[in-house]
Structure formats: C-alpha cells, structure tokens
All heavy atoms as a GROMACS GRO file, in nm:
protein
  536
    1MET      N    1  -3.232   3.449   2.167
    1MET     CA    2  -3.126   3.372   2.105
    1MET      C    3  -3.176   3.319   1.973
    1MET      O    4  -3.281   3.262   1.959
    1MET     CB    5  -3.078   3.252   2.198
    1MET     CG    6  -2.977   3.171   2.139
    1MET     SD    7  -2.931   3.057   2.263
    1MET     CE    8  -2.874   2.925   2.162
    2ILE      N    9  -3.093   3.348   1.868
    2ILE     CA   10  -3.121   3.302   1.737
    2ILE      C   11  -3.047   3.164   1.711
    2ILE      O   12  -2.927   3.152   1.720
    2ILE     CB   13  -3.081   3.401   1.631
    2ILE    CG1   14  -3.147   3.532   1.654
    2ILE    CG2   15  -3.099   3.348   1.492
    2ILE    CD1   16  -3.096   3.644   1.568
    3SER      N   17  -3.130   3.061   1.676
    3SER     CA   18  -3.072   2.933   1.652
    3SER      C   19  -3.036   2.927   1.501
    3SER      O   20  -3.122   2.963   1.416
    3SER     CB   21  -3.147   2.820   1.697
    3SER     OG   22  -3.251   2.788   1.606
    4LYS      N   23  -2.920   2.865   1.470
    4LYS     CA   24  -2.892   2.854   1.331
    4LYS      C   25  -2.908   2.707   1.289
    4LYS      O   26  -2.888   2.616   1.376
    4LYS     CB   27  -2.743   2.896   1.308
    4LYS     CG   28  -2.718   3.042   1.322
    4LYS     CD   29  -2.579   3.072   1.283
    4LYS     CE   30  -2.554   3.218   1.289
    4LYS     NZ   31  -2.424   3.259   1.248
    5LYS      N   32  -2.941   2.692   1.160
    5LYS     CA   33  -2.952   2.550   1.107
    5LYS      C   34  -2.807   2.499   1.095
    5LYS      O   35  -2.714   2.574   1.071
    5LYS     CB   36  -3.013   2.553   0.967
    5LYS     CG   37  -3.158   2.593   0.975
    5LYS     CD   38  -3.223   2.578   0.832
    5LYS     CE   39  -3.175   2.694   0.751
    5LYS     NZ   40  -3.228   2.703   0.610
    6PRO      N   41  -2.786   2.368   1.098
    6PRO     CA   42  -2.655   2.310   1.090
    6PRO      C   43  -2.594   2.348   0.962
    6PRO      O   44  -2.461   2.372   0.946
    6PRO     CB   45  -2.670   2.164   1.098
    6PRO     CG   46  -2.802   2.140   1.179
    6PRO     CD   47  -2.882   2.263   1.137
    7SER      N   48  -2.668   2.375   0.855
    7SER     CA   49  -2.607   2.402   0.715
    7SER      C   50  -2.558   2.541   0.715
    7SER      O   51  -2.469   2.576   0.636
    7SER     CB   52  -2.715   2.385   0.615
    7SER     OG   53  -2.824   2.469   0.643
    8ASP      N   54  -2.604   2.626   0.818
    8ASP     CA   55  -2.553   2.772   0.823
    8ASP      C   56  -2.419   2.769   0.906
    8ASP      O   57  -2.351   2.863   0.884
    8ASP     CB   58  -2.655   2.852   0.892
    8ASP     CG   59  -2.781   2.875   0.812
    8ASP    OD1   60  -2.776   2.849   0.690
    8ASP    OD2   61  -2.887   2.899   0.868
    9LEU      N   62  -2.386   2.675   0.984
    9LEU     CA   63  -2.276   2.672   1.063
    9LEU      C   64  -2.139   2.648   0.991
    9LEU      O   65  -2.039   2.700   1.019
    9LEU     CB   66  -2.284   2.576   1.180
    9LEU     CG   67  -2.404   2.597   1.279
    9LEU    CD1   68  -2.413   2.479   1.378
    9LEU    CD2   69  -2.392   2.731   1.340
   10LEU      N   70  -2.151   2.570   0.891
   10LEU     CA   71  -2.034   2.525   0.803
   10LEU      C   72  -2.069   2.541   0.664
   10LEU      O   73  -2.152   2.482   0.607
   10LEU     CB   74  -1.994   2.381   0.843
   10LEU     CG   75  -1.877   2.330   0.758
   10LEU    CD1   76  -1.752   2.404   0.801
   10LEU    CD2   77  -1.862   2.184   0.786
   11ASP      N   78  -1.987   2.640   0.596
   11ASP     CA   79  -1.993   2.653   0.458
   11ASP      C   80  -1.865   2.597   0.396
   11ASP      O   81  -1.758   2.655   0.423
   11ASP     CB   82  -2.017   2.796   0.431
   11ASP     CG   83  -2.019   2.826   0.278
   11ASP    OD1   84  -2.016   2.727   0.193
   11ASP    OD2   85  -2.028   2.946   0.241
   12LEU      N   86  -1.872   2.476   0.337
   12LEU     CA   87  -1.749   2.417   0.297
   12LEU      C   88  -1.674   2.499   0.196
   12LEU      O   89  -1.546   2.504   0.197
   12LEU     CB   90  -1.780   2.282   0.218
   12LEU     CG   91  -1.844   2.176   0.315
   12LEU    CD1   92  -1.884   2.055   0.233
   12LEU    CD2   93  -1.751   2.140   0.422
   13ALA      N   94  -1.735   2.578   0.111
   13ALA     CA   95  -1.666   2.657   0.017
   13ALA      C   96  -1.587   2.778   0.080
   13ALA      O   97  -1.479   2.816   0.043
   13ALA     CB   98  -1.759   2.713  -0.095
   14ARG      N   99  -1.649   2.820   0.191
   14ARG     CA  100  -1.590   2.935   0.267
   14ARG      C  101  -1.494   2.882   0.376
   14ARG      O  102  -1.388   2.937   0.391
   14ARG     CB  103  -1.703   3.016   0.332
   14ARG     CG  104  -1.650   3.135   0.408
   14ARG     CD  105  -1.762   3.201   0.499
   14ARG     NE  106  -1.788   3.093   0.605
   14ARG     CZ  107  -1.914   3.074   0.651
   14ARG    NH1  108  -2.011   3.144   0.606
   14ARG    NH2  109  -1.935   2.986   0.748
   15ASP      N  110  -1.535   2.784   0.445
   15ASP     CA  111  -1.459   2.739   0.566
   15ASP      C  112  -1.343   2.643   0.540
   15ASP      O  113  -1.251   2.635   0.617
   15ASP     CB  114  -1.558   2.685   0.676
   15ASP     CG  115  -1.651   2.791   0.712
   15ASP    OD1  116  -1.628   2.911   0.706
   15ASP    OD2  117  -1.768   2.747   0.751
   16ILE      N  118  -1.359   2.567   0.433
   16ILE     CA  119  -1.257   2.464   0.399
   16ILE      C  120  -1.220   2.480   0.254
   16ILE      O  121  -1.268   2.410   0.171
   16ILE     CB  122  -1.306   2.319   0.427
   16ILE    CG1  123  -1.350   2.304   0.575
   16ILE    CG2  124  -1.190   2.220   0.403
   16ILE    CD1  125  -1.414   2.181   0.613
   17PRO      N  126  -1.140   2.580   0.230
   17PRO     CA  127  -1.113   2.602   0.080
   17PRO      C  128  -1.024   2.497   0.028
   17PRO      O  129  -0.931   2.446   0.098
   17PRO     CB  130  -1.040   2.742   0.087
   17PRO     CG  131  -0.982   2.756   0.229
   17PRO     CD  132  -1.078   2.680   0.318
   18THR      N  133  -1.056   2.455  -0.088
   18THR     CA  134  -0.971   2.350  -0.156
   18THR      C  135  -0.951   2.384  -0.297
   18THR      O  136  -1.037   2.459  -0.363
   18THR     CB  137  -1.050   2.216  -0.152
   18THR    OG1  138  -1.175   2.230  -0.218
   18THR    CG2  139  -1.062   2.162  -0.022
   19ALA      N  140  -0.841   2.348  -0.351
   19ALA     CA  141  -0.807   2.376  -0.489
   19ALA      C  142  -0.870   2.260  -0.566
   19ALA      O  143  -0.887   2.147  -0.533
   19ALA     CB  144  -0.658   2.383  -0.514
   20PRO      N  145  -0.890   2.290  -0.704
   20PRO     CA  146  -0.936   2.178  -0.790
   20PRO      C  147  -0.846   2.057  -0.784
   20PRO      O  148  -0.893   1.943  -0.797
   20PRO     CB  149  -0.947   2.240  -0.933
   20PRO     CG  150  -0.961   2.391  -0.906
   20PRO     CD  151  -0.884   2.417  -0.779
   21GLU      N  152  -0.714   2.079  -0.773
   21GLU     CA  153  -0.620   1.969  -0.767
   21GLU      C  154  -0.645   1.889  -0.641
   21GLU      O  155  -0.631   1.761  -0.651
   21GLU     CB  156  -0.480   2.022  -0.766
   21GLU     CG  157  -0.444   2.097  -0.895
   21GLU     CD  158  -0.477   2.238  -0.890
   21GLU    OE1  159  -0.510   2.298  -0.785
   21GLU    OE2  160  -0.484   2.302  -1.004
   22ASP      N  161  -0.674   1.953  -0.532
   22ASP     CA  162  -0.709   1.877  -0.406
   22ASP      C  163  -0.828   1.786  -0.428
   22ASP      O  164  -0.829   1.666  -0.387
   22ASP     CB  165  -0.730   1.968  -0.289
   22ASP     CG  166  -0.618   2.059  -0.258
   22ASP    OD1  167  -0.507   2.013  -0.290
   22ASP    OD2  168  -0.639   2.164  -0.213
   23VAL      N  169  -0.933   1.838  -0.488
   23VAL     CA  170  -1.055   1.758  -0.507
   23VAL      C  171  -1.024   1.638  -0.600
   23VAL      O  172  -1.067   1.532  -0.573
   23VAL     CB  173  -1.171   1.854  -0.567
   23VAL    CG1  174  -1.289   1.764  -0.603
   23VAL    CG2  175  -1.204   1.956  -0.465
   24HIS      N  176  -0.955   1.665  -0.701
   24HIS     CA  177  -0.918   1.555  -0.798
   24HIS      C  178  -0.834   1.451  -0.723
   24HIS      O  179  -0.858   1.331  -0.738
   24HIS     CB  180  -0.837   1.609  -0.915
   24HIS     CG  181  -0.789   1.505  -1.009
   24HIS    ND1  182  -0.874   1.440  -1.096
   24HIS    CD2  183  -0.664   1.458  -1.032
   24HIS    CE1  184  -0.808   1.353  -1.166
   24HIS    NE2  185  -0.675   1.361  -1.125
   25PHE      N  186  -0.737   1.485  -0.641
   25PHE     CA  187  -0.652   1.390  -0.569
   25PHE      C  188  -0.740   1.304  -0.475
   25PHE      O  189  -0.732   1.188  -0.469
   25PHE     CB  190  -0.541   1.461  -0.493
   25PHE     CG  191  -0.472   1.375  -0.407
   25PHE    CD1  192  -0.366   1.306  -0.464
   25PHE    CD2  193  -0.488   1.357  -0.271
   25PHE    CE1  194  -0.283   1.213  -0.382
   25PHE    CE2  195  -0.417   1.267  -0.196
   25PHE     CZ  196  -0.312   1.198  -0.253
   26LEU      N  197  -0.834   1.375  -0.402
   26LEU     CA  198  -0.919   1.304  -0.308
   26LEU      C  199  -1.003   1.208  -0.380
   26LEU      O  200  -1.041   1.099  -0.334
   26LEU     CB  201  -0.997   1.410  -0.225
   26LEU     CG  202  -0.916   1.490  -0.126
   26LEU    CD1  203  -1.006   1.602  -0.063
   26LEU    CD2  204  -0.859   1.401  -0.012
   27ARG      N  205  -1.064   1.245  -0.493
   27ARG     CA  206  -1.151   1.150  -0.563
   27ARG      C  207  -1.074   1.037  -0.624
   27ARG      O  208  -1.128   0.933  -0.620
   27ARG     CB  209  -1.224   1.228  -0.678
   27ARG     CG  210  -1.332   1.317  -0.628
   27ARG     CD  211  -1.403   1.387  -0.736
   27ARG     NE  212  -1.509   1.463  -0.687
   27ARG     CZ  213  -1.564   1.570  -0.745
   27ARG    NH1  214  -1.524   1.612  -0.862
   27ARG    NH2  215  -1.669   1.634  -0.681
   28GLU      N  216  -0.959   1.056  -0.667
   28GLU     CA  217  -0.875   0.952  -0.726
   28GLU      C  218  -0.821   0.853  -0.614
   28GLU      O  219  -0.801   0.735  -0.641
   28GLU     CB  220  -0.752   1.002  -0.799
   28GLU     CG  221  -0.793   1.077  -0.920
   28GLU     CD  222  -0.848   0.981  -1.031
   28GLU    OE1  223  -0.789   0.868  -1.049
   28GLU    OE2  224  -0.947   1.018  -1.096
   29ASN      N  225  -0.804   0.907  -0.493
   29ASN     CA  226  -0.749   0.823  -0.392
   29ASN      C  227  -0.834   0.793  -0.270
   29ASN      O  228  -0.788   0.757  -0.164
   29ASN     CB  229  -0.619   0.898  -0.337
   29ASN     CG  230  -0.515   0.907  -0.442
   29ASN    OD1  231  -0.459   0.817  -0.482
   29ASN    ND2  232  -0.489   1.031  -0.493
   30ARG      N  233  -0.957   0.800  -0.289
   30ARG     CA  234  -1.048   0.772  -0.182
   30ARG      C  235  -1.055   0.622  -0.159
   30ARG      O  236  -1.045   0.538  -0.253
   30ARG     CB  237  -1.193   0.829  -0.207
   30ARG     CG  238  -1.264   0.754  -0.309
   30ARG     CD  239  -1.405   0.816  -0.322
   30ARG     NE  240  -1.437   0.826  -0.465
   30ARG     CZ  241  -1.526   0.897  -0.520
   30ARG    NH1  242  -1.611   0.970  -0.430
   30ARG    NH2  243  -1.551   0.914  -0.640
   31PRO      N  244  -1.069   0.579  -0.039
   31PRO     CA  245  -1.074   0.441  -0.003
   31PRO      C  246  -1.207   0.378  -0.057
   31PRO      O  247  -1.315   0.438  -0.047
   31PRO     CB  248  -1.073   0.427   0.147
   31PRO     CG  249  -1.112   0.563   0.199
   31PRO     CD  250  -1.075   0.658   0.085
   32GLY      N  251  -1.194   0.268  -0.127
   32GLY     CA  252  -1.312   0.209  -0.180
   32GLY      C  253  -1.348   0.081  -0.106
   32GLY      O  254  -1.272   0.041  -0.009
   33SER      N  255  -1.454   0.019  -0.134
   33SER     CA  256  -1.490  -0.098  -0.068
   33SER      C  257  -1.415  -0.219  -0.128
   33SER      O  258  -1.379  -0.222  -0.245
   33SER     CB  259  -1.638  -0.122  -0.075
   33SER     OG  260  -1.677  -0.130  -0.210
   34LEU      N  261  -1.383  -0.320  -0.052
   34LEU     CA  262  -1.316  -0.438  -0.094
   34LEU      C  263  -1.414  -0.533  -0.162
   34LEU      O  264  -1.528  -0.543  -0.125
   34LEU     CB  265  -1.250  -0.508   0.024
   34LEU     CG  266  -1.140  -0.435   0.100
   34LEU    CD1  267  -1.100  -0.514   0.220
   34LEU    CD2  268  -1.026  -0.410   0.014
   35THR      N  269  -1.359  -0.592  -0.267
   35THR     CA  270  -1.440  -0.696  -0.333
   35THR      C  271  -1.427  -0.822  -0.261
   35THR      O  272  -1.353  -0.847  -0.176
   35THR     CB  273  -1.387  -0.721  -0.480
   35THR    OG1  274  -1.258  -0.772  -0.466
   35THR    CG2  275  -1.386  -0.593  -0.561
   36PHE      N  276  -1.524  -0.915  -0.294
   36PHE     CA  277  -1.527  -1.052  -0.224
   36PHE      C  278  -1.398  -1.124  -0.250
   36PHE      O  279  -1.339  -1.183  -0.154
   36PHE     CB  280  -1.644  -1.134  -0.283
   36PHE     CG  281  -1.642  -1.275  -0.218
   36PHE    CD1  282  -1.694  -1.292  -0.089
   36PHE    CD2  283  -1.593  -1.378  -0.285
   36PHE    CE1  284  -1.691  -1.415  -0.034
   36PHE    CE2  285  -1.591  -1.509  -0.227
   36PHE     CZ  286  -1.638  -1.524  -0.104
   37GLU      N  287  -1.336  -1.110  -0.365
   37GLU     CA  288  -1.202  -1.178  -0.389
   37GLU      C  289  -1.094  -1.121  -0.306
   37GLU      O  290  -1.014  -1.194  -0.261
   37GLU     CB  291  -1.171  -1.165  -0.545
   37GLU     CG  292  -1.262  -1.242  -0.634
   37GLU     CD  293  -1.396  -1.178  -0.661
   37GLU    OE1  294  -1.410  -1.056  -0.639
   37GLU    OE2  295  -1.487  -1.254  -0.698
   38GLN      N  296  -1.098  -0.987  -0.285
   38GLN     CA  297  -0.993  -0.929  -0.202
   38GLN      C  298  -1.007  -0.972  -0.055
   38GLN      O  299  -0.908  -1.001   0.012
   38GLN     CB  300  -1.005  -0.775  -0.210
   38GLN     CG  301  -0.956  -0.722  -0.346
   38GLN     CD  302  -0.986  -0.571  -0.364
   38GLN    OE1  303  -1.094  -0.530  -0.322
   38GLN    NE2  304  -0.896  -0.499  -0.426
   39LEU      N  305  -1.138  -0.974  -0.014
   39LEU     CA  306  -1.161  -1.023   0.132
   39LEU      C  307  -1.115  -1.170   0.140
   39LEU      O  308  -1.055  -1.207   0.247
   39LEU     CB  309  -1.306  -1.006   0.168
   39LEU     CG  310  -1.352  -0.862   0.178
   39LEU    CD1  311  -1.504  -0.854   0.197
   39LEU    CD2  312  -1.285  -0.802   0.296
   40GLN      N  313  -1.154  -1.249   0.039
   40GLN     CA  314  -1.114  -1.394   0.052
   40GLN      C  315  -0.970  -1.413   0.052
   40GLN      O  316  -0.906  -1.489   0.123
   40GLN     CB  317  -1.176  -1.473  -0.066
   40GLN     CG  318  -1.151  -1.614  -0.058
   40GLN     CD  319  -1.234  -1.675   0.064
   40GLN    OE1  320  -1.347  -1.641   0.079
   40GLN    NE2  321  -1.157  -1.747   0.138
   41THR      N  322  -0.882  -1.326  -0.020
   41THR     CA  323  -0.748  -1.331  -0.022
   41THR      C  324  -0.685  -1.293   0.121
   41THR      O  325  -0.594  -1.358   0.162
   41THR     CB  326  -0.686  -1.232  -0.126
   41THR    OG1  327  -0.734  -1.269  -0.254
   41THR    CG2  328  -0.533  -1.242  -0.127
   42ILE      N  329  -0.746  -1.200   0.178
   42ILE     CA  330  -0.714  -1.156   0.313
   42ILE      C  331  -0.729  -1.273   0.414
   42ILE      O  332  -0.639  -1.310   0.497
   42ILE     CB  333  -0.776  -1.030   0.362
   42ILE    CG1  334  -0.724  -0.919   0.272
   42ILE    CG2  335  -0.750  -1.010   0.507
   42ILE    CD1  336  -0.800  -0.791   0.286
   43VAL      N  337  -0.846  -1.337   0.408
   43VAL     CA  338  -0.884  -1.441   0.494
   43VAL      C  339  -0.802  -1.567   0.480
   43VAL      O  340  -0.759  -1.628   0.570
   43VAL     CB  341  -1.033  -1.482   0.474
   43VAL    CG1  342  -1.066  -1.612   0.538
   43VAL    CG2  343  -1.130  -1.372   0.532
   44ASP      N  344  -0.766  -1.597   0.345
   44ASP     CA  345  -0.678  -1.707   0.315
   44ASP      C  346  -0.537  -1.689   0.377
   44ASP      O  347  -0.463  -1.789   0.394
   44ASP     CB  348  -0.668  -1.731   0.167
   44ASP     CG  349  -0.803  -1.780   0.105
   44ASP    OD1  350  -0.893  -1.830   0.188
   44ASP    OD2  351  -0.820  -1.763  -0.014
   45GLN      N  352  -0.496  -1.573   0.404
   45GLN     CA  353  -0.364  -1.554   0.455
   45GLN      C  354  -0.356  -1.562   0.612
   45GLN      O  355  -0.243  -1.557   0.665
   45GLN     CB  356  -0.324  -1.402   0.418
   45GLN     CG  357  -0.295  -1.395   0.262
   45GLN     CD  358  -0.263  -1.255   0.230
   45GLN    OE1  359  -0.242  -1.163   0.315
   45GLN    NE2  360  -0.244  -1.237   0.096
   46ILE      N  361  -0.462  -1.582   0.679
   46ILE     CA  362  -0.468  -1.593   0.826
   46ILE      C  363  -0.434  -1.738   0.848
   46ILE      O  364  -0.516  -1.830   0.821
   46ILE     CB  365  -0.605  -1.550   0.881
   46ILE    CG1  366  -0.632  -1.402   0.850
   46ILE    CG2  367  -0.595  -1.574   1.036
   46ILE    CD1  368  -0.763  -1.363   0.885
   47PRO      N  369  -0.321  -1.763   0.923
   47PRO     CA  370  -0.287  -1.905   0.956
   47PRO      C  371  -0.377  -1.955   1.073
   47PRO      O  372  -0.416  -1.878   1.164
   47PRO     CB  373  -0.140  -1.890   0.998
   47PRO     CG  374  -0.116  -1.750   1.042
   47PRO     CD  375  -0.217  -1.669   0.960
   48ASN      N  376  -0.408  -2.081   1.065
   48ASN     CA  377  -0.502  -2.147   1.172
   48ASN      C  378  -0.630  -2.072   1.197
   48ASN      O  379  -0.674  -2.064   1.305
   48ASN     CB  380  -0.418  -2.156   1.297
   48ASN     CG  381  -0.289  -2.229   1.275
   48ASN    OD1  382  -0.276  -2.324   1.206
   48ASN    ND2  383  -0.186  -2.180   1.349
   49LEU      N  384  -0.689  -2.026   1.098
   49LEU     CA  385  -0.820  -1.953   1.102
   49LEU      C  386  -0.923  -2.042   1.173
   49LEU      O  387  -0.989  -1.991   1.260
   49LEU     CB  388  -0.866  -1.899   0.968
   49LEU     CG  389  -0.995  -1.821   0.977
   49LEU    CD1  390  -0.983  -1.702   1.070
   49LEU    CD2  391  -1.043  -1.794   0.839
   50GLN      N  392  -0.940  -2.160   1.134
   50GLN     CA  393  -1.040  -2.244   1.192
   50GLN      C  394  -1.015  -2.264   1.337
   50GLN      O  395  -1.114  -2.264   1.419
   50GLN     CB  396  -1.053  -2.374   1.116
   50GLN     CG  397  -1.094  -2.364   0.978
   50GLN     CD  398  -1.234  -2.300   0.973
   50GLN    OE1  399  -1.327  -2.322   1.048
   50GLN    NE2  400  -1.246  -2.214   0.868
   51GLU      N  401  -0.893  -2.283   1.380
   51GLU     CA  402  -0.857  -2.292   1.522
   51GLU      C  403  -0.888  -2.170   1.604
   51GLU      O  404  -0.944  -2.177   1.705
   51GLU     CB  405  -0.711  -2.334   1.539
   51GLU     CG  406  -0.672  -2.359   1.677
   51GLU     CD  407  -0.738  -2.481   1.748
   51GLU    OE1  408  -0.776  -2.580   1.662
   51GLU    OE2  409  -0.747  -2.487   1.866
   52ILE      N  410  -0.853  -2.059   1.543
   52ILE     CA  411  -0.889  -1.929   1.609
   52ILE      C  412  -1.036  -1.911   1.626
   52ILE      O  413  -1.082  -1.872   1.732
   52ILE     CB  414  -0.824  -1.811   1.517
   52ILE    CG1  415  -0.678  -1.812   1.519
   52ILE    CG2  416  -0.874  -1.679   1.565
   52ILE    CD1  417  -0.615  -1.725   1.417
   53LEU      N  418  -1.118  -1.948   1.525
   53LEU     CA  419  -1.259  -1.938   1.533
   53LEU      C  420  -1.314  -2.029   1.639
   53LEU      O  421  -1.400  -2.002   1.706
   53LEU     CB  422  -1.323  -1.959   1.400
   53LEU     CG  423  -1.300  -1.856   1.293
   53LEU    CD1  424  -1.360  -1.895   1.159
   53LEU    CD2  425  -1.353  -1.722   1.332
   54ARG      N  426  -1.258  -2.151   1.649
   54ARG     CA  427  -1.307  -2.249   1.751
   54ARG      C  428  -1.284  -2.197   1.897
   54ARG      O  429  -1.349  -2.222   1.985
   54ARG     CB  430  -1.232  -2.381   1.724
   54ARG     CG  431  -1.328  -2.489   1.691
   54ARG     CD  432  -1.259  -2.620   1.678
   54ARG     NE  433  -1.120  -2.637   1.626
   54ARG     CZ  434  -1.094  -2.641   1.501
   54ARG    NH1  435  -1.187  -2.643   1.403
   54ARG    NH2  436  -0.970  -2.654   1.457
   55ARG      N  437  -1.167  -2.131   1.914
   55ARG     CA  438  -1.124  -2.088   2.053
   55ARG      C  439  -1.178  -1.954   2.090
   55ARG      O  440  -1.144  -1.915   2.202
   55ARG     CB  441  -0.972  -2.082   2.051
   55ARG     CG  442  -0.914  -2.224   2.049
   55ARG     CD  443  -0.769  -2.210   2.070
   55ARG     NE  444  -0.706  -2.340   2.079
   55ARG     CZ  445  -0.584  -2.358   2.123
   55ARG    NH1  446  -0.505  -2.266   2.160
   55ARG    NH2  447  -0.540  -2.489   2.120
   56ARG      N  448  -1.247  -1.877   1.996
   56ARG     CA  449  -1.295  -1.743   2.040
   56ARG      C  450  -1.393  -1.752   2.158
   56ARG      O  451  -1.470  -1.850   2.164
   56ARG     CB  452  -1.352  -1.672   1.918
   56ARG     CG  453  -1.480  -1.732   1.867
   56ARG     CD  454  -1.539  -1.653   1.766
   56ARG     NE  455  -1.656  -1.720   1.714
   56ARG     CZ  456  -1.699  -1.722   1.593
   56ARG    NH1  457  -1.649  -1.652   1.502
   56ARG    NH2  458  -1.817  -1.787   1.560
   57PRO      N  459  -1.393  -1.656   2.238
   57PRO     CA  460  -1.484  -1.661   2.352
   57PRO      C  461  -1.629  -1.649   2.299
   57PRO      O  462  -1.662  -1.573   2.215
   57PRO     CB  463  -1.446  -1.534   2.439
   57PRO     CG  464  -1.356  -1.453   2.344
   57PRO     CD  465  -1.307  -1.538   2.241
   58VAL      N  466  -1.720  -1.715   2.378
   58VAL     CA  467  -1.856  -1.712   2.348
   58VAL      C  468  -1.930  -1.665   2.476
   58VAL      O  469  -1.882  -1.688   2.592
   58VAL     CB  470  -1.911  -1.851   2.304
   58VAL    CG1  471  -1.851  -1.884   2.171
   58VAL    CG2  472  -1.879  -1.962   2.406
   59PRO      N  473  -2.042  -1.603   2.460
   59PRO     CA  474  -2.114  -1.557   2.579
   59PRO      C  475  -2.156  -1.671   2.664
   59PRO      O  476  -2.200  -1.777   2.612
   59PRO     CB  477  -2.232  -1.483   2.518
   59PRO     CG  478  -2.202  -1.461   2.378
   59PRO     CD  479  -2.103  -1.558   2.330
   60GLN      N  480  -2.162  -1.643   2.792
   60GLN     CA  481  -2.202  -1.754   2.889
   60GLN      C  482  -2.326  -1.701   2.957
   60GLN      O  483  -2.352  -1.582   2.968
   60GLN     CB  484  -2.088  -1.780   2.981
   60GLN     CG  485  -1.955  -1.828   2.939
   60GLN     CD  486  -1.974  -1.967   2.870
   60GLN    OE1  487  -2.042  -2.050   2.927
   60GLN    NE2  488  -1.903  -1.982   2.756
   61GLY      N  489  -2.397  -1.787   3.012
   61GLY     CA  490  -2.514  -1.743   3.096
   61GLY      C  491  -2.648  -1.775   3.020
   61GLY      O  492  -2.653  -1.855   2.922
   62GLU      N  493  -2.750  -1.714   3.067
   62GLU     CA  494  -2.886  -1.725   3.012
   62GLU      C  495  -2.891  -1.673   2.874
   62GLU      O  496  -2.832  -1.567   2.843
   62GLU     CB  497  -2.987  -1.660   3.106
   62GLU     CG  498  -2.995  -1.714   3.246
   62GLU     CD  499  -3.044  -1.857   3.243
   62GLU    OE1  500  -3.138  -1.895   3.170
   62GLU    OE2  501  -2.989  -1.936   3.319
   63PRO      N  502  -2.972  -1.743   2.782
   63PRO     CA  503  -2.998  -1.685   2.648
   63PRO      C  504  -3.063  -1.554   2.659
   63PRO      O  505  -3.144  -1.525   2.740
   63PRO     CB  506  -3.076  -1.799   2.582
   63PRO     CG  507  -3.079  -1.913   2.667
   63PRO     CD  508  -3.040  -1.871   2.809
   64PHE      N  509  -3.038  -1.472   2.554
   64PHE     CA  510  -3.098  -1.338   2.557
   64PHE      C  511  -3.238  -1.358   2.493
   64PHE      O  512  -3.246  -1.425   2.394
   64PHE     CB  513  -3.009  -1.240   2.470
   64PHE     CG  514  -3.070  -1.110   2.448
   64PHE    CD1  515  -3.076  -1.017   2.548
   64PHE    CD2  516  -3.134  -1.079   2.331
   64PHE    CE1  517  -3.122  -0.894   2.527
   64PHE    CE2  518  -3.184  -0.949   2.298
   64PHE     CZ  519  -3.187  -0.861   2.410
   65GLU      N  520  -3.337  -1.292   2.552
   65GLU     CA  521  -3.468  -1.289   2.493
   65GLU      C  522  -3.520  -1.146   2.488
   65GLU      O  523  -3.498  -1.073   2.581
   65GLU     CB  524  -3.556  -1.385   2.573
   65GLU     CG  525  -3.518  -1.530   2.568
   65GLU     CD  526  -3.622  -1.619   2.647
   65GLU    OE1  527  -3.736  -1.563   2.675
   65GLU    OE2  528  -3.595  -1.720   2.678
   66LEU      N  529  -3.599  -1.114   2.385
   66LEU     CA  530  -3.666  -0.990   2.380
   66LEU      C  531  -3.799  -1.002   2.460
   66LEU      O  532  -3.871  -1.084   2.462
   66LEU     CB  533  -3.694  -0.950   2.244
   66LEU     CG  534  -3.570  -0.908   2.161
   66LEU    CD1  535  -3.604  -0.887   2.023
   66LEU    CD2  536  -3.504  -0.791   2.226
   0.00000   0.00000   0.00000
C-alpha cells in the first residue's frame, strides 16, 4: 500500500477551482477580529450584565489540584 502525504490528497488549484473574482471577494469580505472598542460596545448593550455574572453557575465540590 502506498501512503500519500496530506498535501498530495488535495490540490487546491485542481480540486477547488476559483476565479480571480472569487478570491478578491473572499479577501475583501473575510471575517476580521473585533477591536476592543467593538467588544466593549457589545458588552455595554447587555442589560443587567453584572447580575447575570453574579448568578452564573460555579463549580461545586473539592478544588481541582494537579
């Protein structure tokens, strides 16, 4: 049995043909990471956040030790 390297199994140019327009669209519309300000805006929109954090379940039982 001949085993193939993973890079031999999938050739992107051959197996997933894309047009230059597709590549351009994907690069222009790829999801980016959120900035701190964007995250803070999202957090600020959560009503009663402090109450939610206070009521969240916490682990019970013996403390974990390595």
